[in-house]
VEXVO-839590 format. One record per residue (C-alpha): x, y, z; residue number from 1. Coordinates in Angstrom, 2 decimals. Each point is the difference from the previous one (the first is absolute). Example, Ala and Ser with C-alpha at 12.3 -4.5 7.8 and 13.67 -1.06 7.14 Angstrom:
2
+---------+---------+---------+-----+
:       x :       y :       z :   i :
+---------+---------+---------+-----+
:   12.30 :   -4.50 :    7.80 :   1 :
:    1.37 :    3.44 :   -0.66 :   2 :
+---------+---------+---------+-----+
//
This chain:
474
+---------+---------+---------+-----+
:       x :       y :       z :   i :
+---------+---------+---------+-----+
:   55.52 :  108.76 :  102.12 :   1 :
:    3.76 :   -0.38 :    0.49 :   2 :
:    1.38 :   -2.12 :    2.83 :   3 :
:    2.21 :    1.71 :    2.60 :   4 :
:    3.32 :   -1.34 :    1.27 :   5 :
:    1.16 :    2.57 :    2.55 :   6 :
:    1.67 :   -2.75 :    2.07 :   7 :
:    2.69 :   -0.27 :   -2.68 :   8 :
:    0.76 :    3.72 :    0.26 :   9 :
:    1.15 :    0.34 :    3.61 :  10 :
:    3.52 :    1.17 :   -0.83 :  11 :
:    0.49 :    3.70 :    0.96 :  12 :
:    1.03 :    0.88 :   -3.55 :  13 :
:   -3.54 :   -0.61 :   -1.27 :  14 :
:   -1.45 :    2.35 :    2.60 :  15 :
:    2.43 :    2.75 :   -1.09 :  16 :
:   -0.78 :   -0.53 :   -3.70 :  17 :
:   -3.71 :    0.18 :    0.76 :  18 :
:    0.46 :    3.27 :    1.90 :  19 :
:    2.03 :    1.55 :   -2.85 :  20 :
:   -2.62 :   -1.21 :   -2.48 :  21 :
:   -2.73 :    1.75 :    1.99 :  22 :
:    1.87 :    3.30 :    0.44 :  23 :
:    1.19 :    0.18 :   -3.64 :  24 :
:   -3.24 :   -1.38 :   -1.52 :  25 :
:    2.13 :   -2.46 :   -2.00 :  26 :
:   -1.23 :   -3.61 :   -0.22 :  27 :
:    2.49 :   -2.64 :    1.14 :  28 :
:   -0.05 :   -3.81 :   -0.20 :  29 :
:    2.33 :   -2.85 :    0.92 :  30 :
:    0.17 :   -2.36 :   -2.96 :  31 :
:    1.67 :   -3.13 :   -1.30 :  32 :
:    2.23 :   -2.40 :    1.92 :  33 :
:   -0.83 :    1.25 :    3.49 :  34 :
:   -3.73 :   -0.52 :   -0.56 :  35 :
:    0.52 :   -3.37 :   -1.66 :  36 :
:    2.28 :   -1.25 :    2.78 :  37 :
:   -2.44 :    1.10 :    2.71 :  38 :
:   -2.50 :   -2.53 :   -1.34 :  39 :
:    2.68 :   -2.65 :   -0.53 :  40 :
:    1.33 :    0.54 :    3.54 :  41 :
:    3.50 :    0.63 :   -1.36 :  42 :
:    2.41 :    2.55 :    1.52 :  43 :
:    0.50 :    3.12 :   -2.12 :  44 :
:    2.49 :    2.81 :    0.59 :  45 :
:   -0.87 :    1.94 :   -3.18 :  46 :
:   -2.92 :    2.43 :   -0.09 :  47 :
:   -1.12 :    1.55 :   -3.31 :  48 :
:   -2.17 :    3.10 :    0.29 :  49 :
:   -1.99 :    1.40 :   -2.95 :  50 :
:   -1.19 :    3.58 :    0.28 :  51 :
:   -2.38 :    1.62 :   -2.46 :  52 :
:    2.25 :    3.01 :   -0.44 :  53 :
:    3.65 :    0.91 :    0.50 :  54 :
:    1.75 :   -3.07 :    1.48 :  55 :
:    3.33 :    1.65 :    0.95 :  56 :
:   -1.73 :    3.02 :    1.63 :  57 :
:   -2.24 :   -2.30 :    2.02 :  58 :
:    2.98 :   -2.17 :    1.03 :  59 :
:    1.90 :    3.08 :    1.20 :  60 :
:   -2.88 :    0.98 :    2.32 :  61 :
:   -0.27 :   -3.54 :    1.39 :  62 :
:    3.77 :   -0.14 :    0.59 :  63 :
:   -0.09 :    3.31 :    1.88 :  64 :
:   -2.78 :   -1.28 :    2.25 :  65 :
:    1.93 :   -3.23 :    0.67 :  66 :
:    3.25 :    1.95 :    0.49 :  67 :
:    1.71 :   -1.89 :   -2.82 :  68 :
:    2.91 :    2.02 :   -1.31 :  69 :
:    1.14 :   -1.95 :   -3.06 :  70 :
:   -2.59 :   -0.01 :   -2.79 :  71 :
:    0.87 :   -1.00 :   -3.57 :  72 :
:   -2.05 :    2.05 :   -2.47 :  73 :
:   -0.36 :   -0.97 :   -3.67 :  74 :
:   -2.04 :    2.88 :   -1.41 :  75 :
:    0.46 :   -1.21 :   -3.59 :  76 :
:   -1.78 :   -3.25 :    0.82 :  77 :
:   -2.38 :    1.45 :    2.58 :  78 :
:    1.31 :   -2.30 :    2.73 :  79 :
:    1.67 :    0.31 :    3.38 :  80 :
:    1.49 :   -2.40 :    2.52 :  81 :
:    1.13 :   -0.06 :    3.60 :  82 :
:    0.77 :   -2.53 :    2.68 :  83 :
:   -1.97 :    0.24 :    3.25 :  84 :
:    1.57 :   -2.21 :    2.67 :  85 :
:    0.09 :   -3.44 :   -1.70 :  86 :
:   -2.55 :    0.77 :   -2.72 :  87 :
:    0.58 :    1.22 :   -3.57 :  88 :
:   -2.73 :    2.45 :   -1.04 :  89 :
:   -0.49 :    1.05 :   -3.61 :  90 :
:   -2.42 :    2.67 :   -1.24 :  91 :
:   -1.25 :    0.45 :   -3.55 :  92 :
:   -2.56 :    2.23 :   -1.59 :  93 :
:   -2.88 :   -1.94 :   -1.57 :  94 :
:    0.65 :   -0.24 :   -3.73 :  95 :
:   -0.85 :   -1.45 :   -3.37 :  96 :
:    2.73 :   -1.66 :   -2.05 :  97 :
:    0.79 :   -0.62 :   -3.66 :  98 :
:    2.95 :   -1.91 :   -1.46 :  99 :
:    2.08 :    0.04 :   -3.17 : 100 :
:    1.01 :   -3.18 :   -1.82 : 101 :
:    3.71 :    0.11 :    0.86 : 102 :
:   -0.09 :    1.00 :    3.67 : 103 :
:   -1.56 :   -1.09 :    3.27 : 104 :
:    0.16 :    3.59 :    1.31 : 105 :
:   -3.49 :    1.51 :   -0.26 : 106 :
:   -1.23 :    3.45 :   -0.86 : 107 :
:   -2.28 :    1.14 :    2.81 : 108 :
:   -2.88 :    2.38 :    0.59 : 109 :
:   -1.78 :    0.85 :    3.26 : 110 :
:   -2.95 :   -2.32 :    0.62 : 111 :
:   -2.51 :   -1.32 :    2.49 : 112 :
:    0.46 :   -2.82 :    2.52 : 113 :
:   -1.69 :   -2.41 :   -2.43 : 114 :
:    2.36 :    1.11 :   -2.79 : 115 :
:    2.90 :   -0.83 :    2.32 : 116 :
:   -1.48 :   -3.36 :    0.96 : 117 :
:   -0.50 :   -0.80 :   -3.69 : 118 :
:    3.74 :    0.40 :   -0.69 : 119 :
:    0.92 :   -2.55 :    2.69 : 120 :
:    1.38 :   -3.36 :   -1.08 : 121 :
:   -2.53 :   -2.31 :    1.69 : 122 :
:   -3.42 :    0.38 :    1.54 : 123 :
:    1.35 :   -1.18 :    3.37 : 124 :
:    2.47 :    2.91 :   -0.13 : 125 :
:   -2.69 :    2.52 :   -0.93 : 126 :
:   -1.78 :   -0.33 :    3.35 : 127 :
:   -0.03 :    3.24 :    2.02 : 128 :
:   -1.04 :    1.16 :    3.46 : 129 :
:   -1.31 :    3.54 :    0.36 : 130 :
:    1.94 :    2.21 :    2.41 : 131 :
:   -2.52 :    2.83 :   -0.27 : 132 :
:   -1.92 :    1.00 :    3.12 : 133 :
:   -3.37 :   -0.42 :   -1.72 : 134 :
:    0.48 :   -3.74 :   -0.69 : 135 :
:    3.22 :   -0.96 :    1.80 : 136 :
:    0.75 :   -3.72 :   -0.47 : 137 :
:   -2.41 :   -0.55 :   -2.90 : 138 :
:    1.15 :   -2.60 :   -2.54 : 139 :
:    0.01 :    1.30 :   -3.58 : 140 :
:   -0.05 :   -2.99 :   -2.36 : 141 :
:   -1.25 :    0.91 :   -3.50 : 142 :
:    1.39 :   -3.11 :   -1.74 : 143 :
:   -1.14 :   -2.74 :    2.41 : 144 :
:    3.53 :   -0.48 :    1.30 : 145 :
:   -1.29 :   -1.27 :    3.34 : 146 :
:   -1.68 :   -2.95 :   -1.72 : 147 :
:    3.24 :   -0.73 :   -1.90 : 148 :
:    1.91 :    0.18 :    3.30 : 149 :
:   -2.35 :   -2.50 :    1.65 : 150 :
:    0.11 :   -2.24 :   -3.09 : 151 :
:    3.79 :    0.15 :   -0.28 : 152 :
:   -0.05 :    1.37 :   -3.56 : 153 :
:    2.25 :    2.57 :   -1.67 : 154 :
:   -2.00 :    2.05 :   -2.51 : 155 :
:    0.77 :    3.35 :   -1.62 : 156 :
:   -2.40 :    2.98 :    0.21 : 157 :
:    0.49 :    0.67 :   -3.73 : 158 :
:    0.17 :   -2.46 :   -2.89 : 159 :
:    3.13 :   -2.03 :    0.95 : 160 :
:    1.54 :    0.45 :   -3.47 : 161 :
:   -0.06 :    3.77 :    0.54 : 162 :
:    1.27 :   -0.28 :    3.57 : 163 :
:    2.99 :   -2.17 :   -0.95 : 164 :
:    0.82 :    1.83 :   -3.22 : 165 :
:   -0.05 :    3.37 :    1.79 : 166 :
:    2.38 :   -1.16 :    2.74 : 167 :
:    1.52 :   -3.44 :   -0.73 : 168 :
:    1.52 :   -0.19 :    3.49 : 169 :
:   -3.54 :   -0.76 :    1.15 : 170 :
:    0.38 :   -3.44 :   -1.58 : 171 :
:    2.83 :   -0.71 :    2.46 : 172 :
:   -2.06 :    1.47 :    2.82 : 173 :
:   -2.94 :   -2.27 :   -0.86 : 174 :
:    2.21 :   -3.05 :    0.25 : 175 :
:    1.68 :    1.31 :    3.14 : 176 :
:   -3.34 :    0.55 :    1.76 : 177 :
:   -1.26 :   -3.40 :   -1.15 : 178 :
:    3.12 :   -1.55 :    1.50 : 179 :
:    0.03 :    2.03 :    3.24 : 180 :
:   -3.73 :   -0.20 :    0.72 : 181 :
:   -0.71 :   -3.39 :   -1.57 : 182 :
:   -2.62 :    1.66 :   -2.25 : 183 :
:   -1.21 :   -1.02 :   -3.45 : 184 :
:    0.55 :    2.36 :   -2.94 : 185 :
:   -3.30 :    0.42 :   -1.86 : 186 :
:   -0.08 :   -2.04 :   -3.22 : 187 :
:   -0.31 :    3.05 :   -2.25 : 188 :
:    2.91 :    1.58 :    1.81 : 189 :
:    2.25 :   -3.04 :   -0.53 : 190 :
:   -0.82 :    0.07 :   -3.70 : 191 :
:    0.74 :    3.74 :   -0.15 : 192 :
:    3.42 :   -0.52 :    1.61 : 193 :
:    0.82 :   -2.65 :   -2.59 : 194 :
:   -1.04 :    2.34 :   -2.82 : 195 :
:    1.89 :    2.98 :    1.43 : 196 :
:    3.11 :   -1.91 :    1.18 : 197 :
:    2.37 :    1.68 :   -2.47 : 198 :
:   -0.83 :    3.37 :    1.57 : 199 :
:    2.02 :   -0.97 :    3.08 : 200 :
:    3.10 :    0.95 :   -2.04 : 201 :
:   -0.71 :    3.74 :    0.55 : 202 :
:    0.29 :   -0.44 :    3.78 : 203 :
:    3.42 :    0.38 :    1.63 : 204 :
:    1.56 :   -3.15 :    1.40 : 205 :
:    0.38 :    1.77 :    3.36 : 206 :
:   -3.80 :    0.28 :    0.30 : 207 :
:   -0.57 :   -3.54 :   -1.26 : 208 :
:    2.46 :   -1.55 :    2.45 : 209 :
:   -1.65 :    1.77 :    2.96 : 210 :
:   -3.22 :   -1.85 :   -0.83 : 211 :
:    1.90 :   -3.21 :   -0.76 : 212 :
:    1.67 :    0.08 :    3.41 : 213 :
:   -3.39 :    0.47 :    1.68 : 214 :
:   -1.13 :   -3.15 :   -1.82 : 215 :
:    3.17 :   -1.71 :    1.26 : 216 :
:   -0.93 :    1.00 :    3.57 : 217 :
:   -3.52 :   -1.45 :   -0.25 : 218 :
:   -0.77 :   -2.92 :    2.28 : 219 :
:   -0.15 :   -2.22 :   -3.12 : 220 :
:    2.04 :    1.71 :   -2.76 : 221 :
:   -0.71 :   -2.69 :   -2.59 : 222 :
:   -3.54 :    1.34 :   -0.37 : 223 :
:    1.23 :    3.30 :   -1.43 : 224 :
:    2.80 :   -1.58 :   -2.05 : 225 :
:   -2.39 :   -2.44 :   -1.66 : 226 :
:   -2.25 :    2.95 :   -0.84 : 227 :
:    2.95 :    1.86 :   -1.55 : 228 :
:    0.60 :   -3.05 :   -2.19 : 229 :
:   -3.68 :   -0.58 :   -0.79 : 230 :
:   -0.61 :    3.59 :   -1.05 : 231 :
:    3.10 :    0.12 :   -2.24 : 232 :
:    1.77 :    2.70 :    2.03 : 233 :
:    2.92 :   -2.17 :    1.13 : 234 :
:    1.90 :   -0.01 :   -3.35 : 235 :
:    0.13 :    3.82 :    0.13 : 236 :
:    1.24 :    0.06 :    3.59 : 237 :
:    2.03 :   -3.11 :    0.74 : 238 :
:    0.46 :   -2.31 :   -3.03 : 239 :
:    2.72 :   -2.03 :    1.77 : 240 :
:   -2.60 :   -1.17 :    2.53 : 241 :
:   -2.49 :   -0.91 :   -2.72 : 242 :
:    2.73 :   -2.04 :   -1.75 : 243 :
:   -0.22 :   -2.50 :    2.88 : 244 :
:   -3.47 :   -1.03 :   -1.20 : 245 :
:   -0.79 :   -3.26 :   -1.70 : 246 :
:    1.10 :   -3.62 :   -0.08 : 247 :
:    1.71 :   -2.11 :   -2.62 : 248 :
:    0.05 :   -3.77 :   -0.55 : 249 :
:    2.59 :   -2.03 :   -1.92 : 250 :
:    0.07 :   -3.81 :    0.00 : 251 :
:   -2.42 :   -0.06 :    2.90 : 252 :
:    2.16 :    2.33 :    2.09 : 253 :
:   -1.80 :    3.17 :    1.15 : 254 :
:    1.09 :    2.92 :    2.15 : 255 :
:   -2.31 :    1.93 :    2.29 : 256 :
:   -1.40 :    3.43 :   -0.79 : 257 :
:    2.62 :    2.17 :    1.67 : 258 :
:   -2.29 :    3.06 :    0.06 : 259 :
:   -2.55 :   -1.91 :    2.08 : 260 :
:    2.76 :   -1.46 :    2.16 : 261 :
:    1.52 :    3.46 :    0.62 : 262 :
:   -3.33 :    1.45 :    1.11 : 263 :
:   -0.57 :   -2.98 :    2.29 : 264 :
:    3.41 :    0.58 :    1.60 : 265 :
:   -0.81 :    3.71 :    0.35 : 266 :
:   -3.32 :   -0.74 :    1.70 : 267 :
:    1.62 :   -2.55 :    2.30 : 268 :
:    2.62 :    2.52 :    1.07 : 269 :
:   -2.58 :    2.79 :    0.36 : 270 :
:   -1.74 :   -2.06 :    2.69 : 271 :
:    3.22 :    0.22 :    2.04 : 272 :
:    1.40 :    3.46 :   -0.79 : 273 :
:   -1.21 :    3.43 :   -1.15 : 274 :
:    3.54 :    1.11 :   -0.96 : 275 :
:   -0.26 :    1.42 :   -3.53 : 276 :
:    3.55 :   -0.90 :   -1.05 : 277 :
:   -0.22 :   -3.54 :    1.30 : 278 :
:   -3.16 :   -0.31 :   -2.09 : 279 :
:    1.90 :    1.35 :   -3.01 : 280 :
:    2.58 :   -2.74 :    0.60 : 281 :
:   -2.80 :   -2.56 :   -0.27 : 282 :
:   -1.30 :    1.64 :   -3.18 : 283 :
:    3.45 :   -0.07 :   -1.63 : 284 :
:    1.44 :   -3.23 :    1.37 : 285 :
:   -0.65 :   -1.94 :   -3.24 : 286 :
:    0.03 :    2.97 :   -2.40 : 287 :
:    2.86 :   -1.49 :   -2.07 : 288 :
:   -1.64 :   -3.36 :   -0.61 : 289 :
:   -1.19 :    0.89 :   -3.55 : 290 :
:    3.50 :    0.86 :   -1.34 : 291 :
:    1.61 :   -2.98 :    1.77 : 292 :
:   -2.61 :   -2.59 :   -1.02 : 293 :
:    1.49 :   -3.04 :   -1.75 : 294 :
:   -1.32 :   -3.47 :   -0.87 : 295 :
:    2.15 :   -3.01 :    0.80 : 296 :
:   -1.29 :   -3.37 :   -1.35 : 297 :
:    1.29 :   -1.77 :    3.11 : 298 :
:   -0.85 :    2.49 :    2.74 : 299 :
:   -2.93 :    1.92 :   -1.49 : 300 :
:   -0.22 :    3.78 :    0.41 : 301 :
:    2.84 :    1.84 :    1.69 : 302 :
:    0.53 :    3.62 :    1.05 : 303 :
:    3.68 :   -0.17 :    0.92 : 304 :
:    1.46 :    3.25 :    1.30 : 305 :
:   -3.33 :    1.83 :    0.17 : 306 :
:    0.84 :    1.24 :    3.49 : 307 :
:    3.25 :    1.66 :   -1.16 : 308 :
:   -1.50 :    1.46 :   -3.19 : 309 :
:   -3.05 :    1.11 :    2.00 : 310 :
:    2.25 :    1.88 :    2.44 : 311 :
:    1.68 :    1.73 :   -2.96 : 312 :
:   -3.43 :    0.95 :   -1.40 : 313 :
:   -1.14 :    1.66 :    3.23 : 314 :
:    1.84 :    3.35 :   -0.46 : 315 :
:   -1.30 :    0.35 :   -3.58 : 316 :
:   -3.57 :   -0.73 :    1.09 : 317 :
:    0.23 :    2.39 :    2.95 : 318 :
:    1.38 :    2.75 :   -2.25 : 319 :
:   -2.71 :   -0.48 :   -2.62 : 320 :
:   -2.79 :   -0.06 :    2.60 : 321 :
:    1.41 :    3.06 :    1.81 : 322 :
:    0.54 :   -2.00 :    3.18 : 323 :
:    2.78 :    1.06 :    2.40 : 324 :
:    3.52 :   -0.96 :   -1.09 : 325 :
:    1.37 :    0.02 :    3.55 : 326 :
:    0.27 :   -2.59 :    2.76 : 327 :
:   -3.56 :   -1.15 :   -0.69 : 328 :
:    0.97 :   -1.10 :   -3.50 : 329 :
:    3.14 :   -1.71 :    1.31 : 330 :
:   -2.09 :   -1.81 :    2.62 : 331 :
:   -2.38 :   -1.34 :   -2.67 : 332 :
:    2.95 :   -0.92 :   -2.22 : 333 :
:    1.62 :   -1.95 :    2.84 : 334 :
:   -3.13 :   -2.00 :    0.80 : 335 :
:   -0.61 :   -0.82 :   -3.68 : 336 :
:    3.61 :   -1.20 :   -0.34 : 337 :
:   -0.16 :   -2.14 :    3.16 : 338 :
:   -3.56 :   -1.31 :   -0.19 : 339 :
:    1.00 :   -3.53 :   -1.08 : 340 :
:    2.70 :   -0.45 :    2.62 : 341 :
:   -2.16 :   -1.02 :    2.99 : 342 :
:   -2.02 :   -2.29 :   -2.27 : 343 :
:    3.25 :   -1.63 :   -1.14 : 344 :
:    0.85 :   -0.60 :    3.65 : 345 :
:   -3.41 :   -1.59 :    0.53 : 346 :
:    0.54 :   -2.36 :   -2.92 : 347 :
:    3.50 :   -1.03 :    1.01 : 348 :
:    1.92 :   -0.71 :    3.17 : 349 :
:    0.36 :    3.11 :    2.13 : 350 :
:    3.71 :    0.52 :    0.68 : 351 :
:    1.33 :    2.64 :    2.37 : 352 :
:    2.11 :    1.45 :   -2.80 : 353 :
:   -3.01 :    0.52 :   -2.29 : 354 :
:   -1.93 :    1.61 :    2.85 : 355 :
:    2.93 :    2.31 :    0.84 : 356 :
:    0.22 :    1.17 :   -3.61 : 357 :
:   -3.73 :    0.71 :   -0.14 : 358 :
:    0.13 :    1.91 :    3.29 : 359 :
:    2.99 :    1.98 :   -1.22 : 360 :
:   -1.65 :    1.03 :   -3.28 : 361 :
:   -3.50 :    0.65 :    1.35 : 362 :
:    1.10 :    1.85 :    3.14 : 363 :
:   -2.86 :    1.65 :    1.88 : 364 :
:   -2.39 :   -0.89 :   -2.85 : 365 :
:    0.19 :   -3.73 :    0.69 : 366 :
:   -3.39 :   -0.07 :    1.74 : 367 :
:   -1.65 :    1.78 :   -2.95 : 368 :
:    1.71 :   -2.41 :   -2.40 : 369 :
:   -1.32 :   -2.99 :    1.93 : 370 :
:   -3.48 :    1.53 :   -0.03 : 371 :
:    0.19 :    0.44 :   -3.78 : 372 :
:    1.22 :   -3.56 :   -0.53 : 373 :
:   -2.68 :   -1.43 :    2.25 : 374 :
:   -2.58 :    1.90 :   -2.05 : 375 :
:    1.53 :   -1.50 :   -3.17 : 376 :
:   -1.30 :   -3.46 :    0.94 : 377 :
:   -3.15 :   -0.15 :   -2.15 : 378 :
:   -0.23 :   -3.65 :   -1.02 : 379 :
:   -3.50 :   -1.45 :   -0.28 : 380 :
:    1.40 :   -3.25 :    1.45 : 381 :
:   -0.84 :    0.22 :    3.69 : 382 :
:    2.48 :   -2.71 :    0.98 : 383 :
:    2.83 :    1.82 :   -1.81 : 384 :
:   -0.92 :    3.32 :    1.68 : 385 :
:    0.03 :   -1.59 :    3.47 : 386 :
:    3.39 :   -1.58 :   -0.70 : 387 :
:    1.46 :    3.30 :   -1.24 : 388 :
:   -1.34 :    1.93 :    2.97 : 389 :
:    1.38 :   -2.57 :    2.44 : 390 :
:    3.42 :    0.20 :   -1.67 : 391 :
:   -0.23 :    3.78 :    0.05 : 392 :
:   -0.41 :   -0.12 :    3.77 : 393 :
:    3.21 :   -2.05 :    0.18 : 394 :
:    1.82 :    2.60 :   -2.09 : 395 :
:   -1.35 :    2.81 :    2.20 : 396 :
:    1.20 :   -1.81 :    3.12 : 397 :
:    3.40 :   -0.55 :   -1.62 : 398 :
:    0.24 :    3.70 :   -0.90 : 399 :
:   -0.71 :    0.97 :    3.59 : 400 :
:    2.50 :   -2.51 :    1.41 : 401 :
:    2.85 :    0.98 :   -2.37 : 402 :
:   -0.67 :    3.72 :    0.54 : 403 :
:    0.15 :   -0.39 :    3.78 : 404 :
:    3.20 :   -2.03 :   -0.23 : 405 :
:    1.95 :    1.82 :   -2.72 : 406 :
:   -1.46 :    3.55 :   -0.12 : 407 :
:    0.01 :    0.00 :   -3.80 : 408 :
:   -2.89 :    2.37 :   -0.76 : 409 :
:    1.41 :    3.18 :   -1.63 : 410 :
:    3.34 :   -1.78 :    0.21 : 411 :
:    3.27 :    1.84 :   -0.61 : 412 :
:    3.32 :   -1.92 :    0.34 : 413 :
:    1.91 :    0.90 :    3.20 : 414 :
:    3.08 :    0.87 :   -2.11 : 415 :
:   -0.13 :    3.35 :   -1.82 : 416 :
:    1.79 :    1.01 :   -3.18 : 417 :
:    1.96 :    2.60 :    1.96 : 418 :
:    1.35 :   -2.68 :    2.36 : 419 :
:    1.06 :   -2.20 :   -2.93 : 420 :
:    1.86 :    2.94 :   -1.55 : 421 :
:    1.77 :    0.67 :    3.31 : 422 :
:    1.00 :   -3.63 :    0.65 : 423 :
:    1.34 :   -0.66 :   -3.53 : 424 :
:    1.19 :    3.56 :   -0.77 : 425 :
:   -2.29 :    0.24 :   -3.01 : 426 :
:   -1.42 :    2.88 :   -1.91 : 427 :
:   -3.41 :   -0.26 :   -1.71 : 428 :
:    0.02 :   -3.25 :   -2.02 : 429 :
:   -2.11 :   -3.01 :   -1.02 : 430 :
:    1.59 :   -2.25 :    2.63 : 431 :
:   -1.79 :    1.88 :    2.80 : 432 :
:   -3.41 :   -0.88 :   -1.43 : 433 :
:    1.10 :   -3.59 :   -0.64 : 434 :
:    1.16 :   -0.39 :    3.61 : 435 :
:   -3.22 :    1.48 :    1.41 : 436 :
:   -2.09 :   -2.33 :   -2.19 : 437 :
:    1.99 :   -3.06 :    1.07 : 438 :
:   -0.43 :    0.86 :    3.70 : 439 :
:   -3.73 :    0.67 :   -0.50 : 440 :
:   -0.48 :   -3.28 :   -1.89 : 441 :
:    1.87 :   -1.93 :    2.70 : 442 :
:   -2.34 :    1.41 :    2.66 : 443 :
:   -3.15 :   -0.62 :   -2.05 : 444 :
:    1.10 :   -3.56 :   -0.81 : 445 :
:    0.63 :   -0.66 :    3.69 : 446 :
:    3.72 :   -0.64 :   -0.47 : 447 :
:    0.77 :    2.64 :    2.64 : 448 :
:   -2.14 :    1.75 :    2.59 : 449 :
:   -1.21 :    3.58 :   -0.37 : 450 :
:    2.62 :    1.35 :    2.43 : 451 :
:    2.91 :    2.39 :   -0.40 : 452 :
:    2.65 :   -2.54 :    1.07 : 453 :
:   -1.12 :   -2.67 :   -2.46 : 454 :
:   -0.35 :    2.59 :   -2.79 : 455 :
:    3.47 :    1.41 :    0.80 : 456 :
:    1.62 :   -3.45 :   -0.22 : 457 :
:   -1.80 :   -0.66 :   -3.28 : 458 :
:    1.26 :    3.34 :   -1.34 : 459 :
:    3.65 :   -1.02 :    0.58 : 460 :
:   -0.62 :   -3.43 :   -1.55 : 461 :
:   -1.81 :    1.29 :   -3.10 : 462 :
:    2.52 :    2.83 :   -0.35 : 463 :
:    2.84 :   -2.51 :   -0.10 : 464 :
:   -1.84 :   -2.06 :   -2.65 : 465 :
:   -0.25 :    3.19 :   -2.11 : 466 :
:    3.73 :    0.60 :    0.37 : 467 :
:   -0.40 :    2.95 :    2.37 : 468 :
:    2.51 :    0.61 :    2.80 : 469 :
:   -1.23 :    1.27 :    3.35 : 470 :
:    1.99 :    2.90 :    1.40 : 471 :
:   -1.99 :    0.36 :    3.18 : 472 :
:   -1.47 :   -2.35 :    2.58 : 473 :
:   -3.27 :    0.93 :    1.73 : 474 :
+---------+---------+---------+-----+
//
């Protein structure tokens, strides 16, 4: 006898679907993520409905009853979608699927509920609640998905080699769910992913990166990223990240495994922030260490300039991975370029001038930069970590004090190029930029205050040094 879970189906939409099912004599079920998340006590705003019949026709009737005006119908695929208040509802006719070797787009035929459950990626996503009046709320679980859910195991309804070969994106989904839910991937399934890893190349990077970003947003992203490495998928997706792996020893000098270090930094930061692009900054902060790695007999391993080269690598990586090439990319690029600066301040004496320059370059992202740098402290030496963190607090206090005193964050010199042109009767020329830079440097170095009067006097002085003659006093 099936168990009934009517308490999960209190939303008005389920009542309407049940009524339409009864009047049209068409079976309807809610399936997949909604059912899974009910048992995991996770919020879910996506409802997938399977009908044993015409999905778009059924969806149209439900939308009319709910007074939803905008319904997207995809007759070719037998699906329909609409938004009801804050919930996305998708309808599909129950179907069987078959795949060709070179595509993840299936050929479909009408089928039963069990046929539809069989085509699902994992048993925990094949769970369904009946919305039919005769057994409303009954759990339909033909592949023991409930036991897998309770055991925390990801298992495929079909032979995993078939599942992953048919739709290779499911390999990414397996790792994403393992990372999000902290589940184990069944041993046979892990082996199947390794054997089918090359098939990921037929999936568009846009689809891959959607799953990758969901891994990045997991509470502990390293879990999914280690699985991508372990299963052999990472070289096909992000070889630059894999290149961080490994250690090397020469004359007793070893460097740490920068892949492991990067994931530790990412996890540290993920405990403090769920911002995707800040997490990407952590993932990419040392991305240029492999090409900058050098061995010095006196100093051991060095990675000089990896922050600058890493910043230059960011646009290429974002373009290849189909990530946005807008302000988000520039934000990540900035944090990668600056990620050593606060640490350098920790190691040395903290001067006002150095703090002003950091505030000027980081602008409103200074707090995120400090969070990233704090997360970058991963030494196994507890005494060293305590010392670094204490010094970091001093730097943070200094940042706050200098910012309050000098107002340097998002700093722009008080003297504009237009004013320089007016005072010295200049047209567009290099001297304008030189003058602005000299005034800015004087403020950042603390030689003059960040005020108009001091900047104006400096303008006349530096202009005279450049051989410029003022024609106007201000």
